DODOSE-496467 format. One record per residue (C-alpha): residue in one letter; y, x, z. Coordinates in steps of 0.25 Angstrom, whole numbers, always signed. Layout:
BEGIN
@kedo=A&north=Y&east=X&up=Z
...
***
This chain:
BEGIN
@kedo=M&north=+66&east=+81&up=-120
@kedo=S&north=+60&east=+67&up=-122
@kedo=E&north=+67&east=+55&up=-117
@kedo=I&north=+62&east=+48&up=-105
@kedo=P&north=+59&east=+34&up=-109
@kedo=E&north=+65&east=+22&up=-101
@kedo=I&north=+56&east=+14&up=-93
@kedo=D&north=+54&east=+0&up=-96
@kedo=Y&north=+54&east=-6&up=-82
@kedo=Q&north=+51&east=-20&up=-88
@kedo=R&north=+37&east=-15&up=-90
@kedo=Y&north=+36&east=-11&up=-76
@kedo=K&north=+39&east=-24&up=-69
@kedo=K&north=+29&east=-30&up=-59
@kedo=D&north=+30&east=-43&up=-52
@kedo=F&north=+26&east=-44&up=-37
@kedo=K&north=+25&east=-56&up=-28
@kedo=Y&north=+31&east=-56&up=-15
@kedo=A&north=+34&east=-65&up=-3
@kedo=T&north=+45&east=-66&up=+7
@kedo=L&north=+42&east=-68&up=+22
@kedo=D&north=+45&east=-83&up=+21
@kedo=M&north=+35&east=-84&up=+10
@kedo=I&north=+25&east=-75&up=+17
@kedo=R&north=+26&east=-84&up=+29
@kedo=A&north=+24&east=-97&up=+21
@kedo=V&north=+11&east=-91&up=+14
@kedo=N&north=+6&east=-85&up=+27
@kedo=N&north=+7&east=-99&up=+34
@kedo=R&north=-1&east=-105&up=+23
@kedo=A&north=-11&east=-94&up=+24
@kedo=I&north=-12&east=-97&up=+39
@kedo=E&north=-13&east=-112&up=+37
@kedo=G&north=-23&east=-111&up=+26
@kedo=E&north=-31&east=-101&up=+35
@kedo=K&north=-31&east=-91&up=+24
@kedo=N&north=-37&east=-77&up=+26
@kedo=R&north=-24&east=-69&up=+25
@kedo=S&north=-12&east=-72&up=+33
@kedo=I&north=-2&east=-64&up=+41
@kedo=E&north=+5&east=-65&up=+54
@kedo=I&north=+19&east=-68&up=+49
@kedo=D&north=+27&east=-63&up=+61
@kedo=K&north=+20&east=-49&up=+61
@kedo=L&north=+25&east=-48&up=+46
@kedo=E&north=+39&east=-52&up=+49
@kedo=K&north=+39&east=-42&up=+61
@kedo=A&north=+34&east=-31&up=+52
@kedo=V&north=+44&east=-34&up=+41
@kedo=I&north=+56&east=-33&up=+52
@kedo=S&north=+50&east=-21&up=+58
@kedo=Q&north=+51&east=-14&up=+44
@kedo=G&north=+66&east=-18&up=+43
@kedo=Y&north=+64&east=-29&up=+33
@kedo=D&north=+71&east=-43&up=+34
@kedo=P&north=+59&east=-53&up=+34
@kedo=E&north=+67&east=-63&up=+26
@kedo=E&north=+70&east=-53&up=+15
@kedo=V&north=+57&east=-45&up=+13
@kedo=K&north=+48&east=-48&up=+1
@kedo=F&north=+33&east=-45&up=+3
@kedo=P&north=+27&east=-41&up=-10
@kedo=V&north=+13&east=-45&up=-14
@kedo=T&north=+5&east=-32&up=-16
@kedo=W&north=-9&east=-37&up=-18
@kedo=T&north=-16&east=-51&up=-20
@kedo=M&north=-30&east=-56&up=-22
@kedo=E&north=-36&east=-70&up=-25
@kedo=H&north=-43&east=-74&up=-12
@kedo=N&north=-53&east=-86&up=-11
@kedo=D&north=-49&east=-91&up=-25
@kedo=I&north=-39&east=-99&up=-18
@kedo=E&north=-28&east=-90&up=-13
@kedo=V&north=-21&east=-76&up=-15
@kedo=R&north=-22&east=-65&up=-5
@kedo=A&north=-9&east=-57&up=-6
@kedo=T&north=-4&east=-45&up=+1
@kedo=F&north=+11&east=-42&up=+4
@kedo=V&north=+18&east=-30&up=+8
@kedo=F&north=+31&east=-25&up=+14
@kedo=G&north=+36&east=-12&up=+20
@kedo=Q&north=+45&east=+0&up=+17
@kedo=E&north=+35&east=+11&up=+14
@kedo=P&north=+24&east=+9&up=+4
@kedo=H&north=+14&east=+16&up=+13
@kedo=S&north=+16&east=+7&up=+25
@kedo=L&north=+18&east=-7&up=+18
@kedo=E&north=+14&east=-19&up=+27
@kedo=R&north=+4&east=-28&up=+20
@kedo=F&north=-1&east=-42&up=+23
@kedo=T&north=-10&east=-52&up=+15
@kedo=I&north=-9&east=-67&up=+14
@kedo=D&north=-18&east=-77&up=+7
@kedo=M&north=-10&east=-87&up=+0
@kedo=S&north=-12&east=-98&up=-10
@kedo=Y&north=-11&east=-95&up=-25
@kedo=E&north=+2&east=-104&up=-25
@kedo=D&north=+8&east=-96&up=-14
@kedo=F&north=+5&east=-83&up=-21
@kedo=N&north=+10&east=-88&up=-34
@kedo=N&north=+23&east=-93&up=-28
@kedo=L&north=+27&east=-80&up=-22
@kedo=P&north=+39&east=-74&up=-29
@kedo=T&north=+38&east=-61&up=-37
@kedo=F&north=+47&east=-49&up=-39
@kedo=T&north=+47&east=-39&up=-50
@kedo=M&north=+47&east=-24&up=-48
@kedo=E&north=+52&east=-16&up=-60
@kedo=G&north=+47&east=-2&up=-63
@kedo=W&north=+33&east=-5&up=-57
@kedo=E&north=+21&east=-1&up=-65
***
């Protein structure tokens, strides 16, 4: 019988941007003030987070999709939830500076 090779997880690392609720609140306020096309009702987001049993101050919202928008901003979609088939999604338009300043986390074992 042949040996099963050990997986090199360094090879399967991927970086994801994310935001905390405070970061979402700040970026969203700038989107509203700047009359951008995509913003959210932050109170509804906070209620949805609480209803799913999360602590709003602890949850991290990963960015799952982005596109350049109007050549001056980034449209970013964030998600949260417990079940992959019922994730909550929301999209906010933000400056490149705001997007580039979002923190990242690294997932290992990701292909």
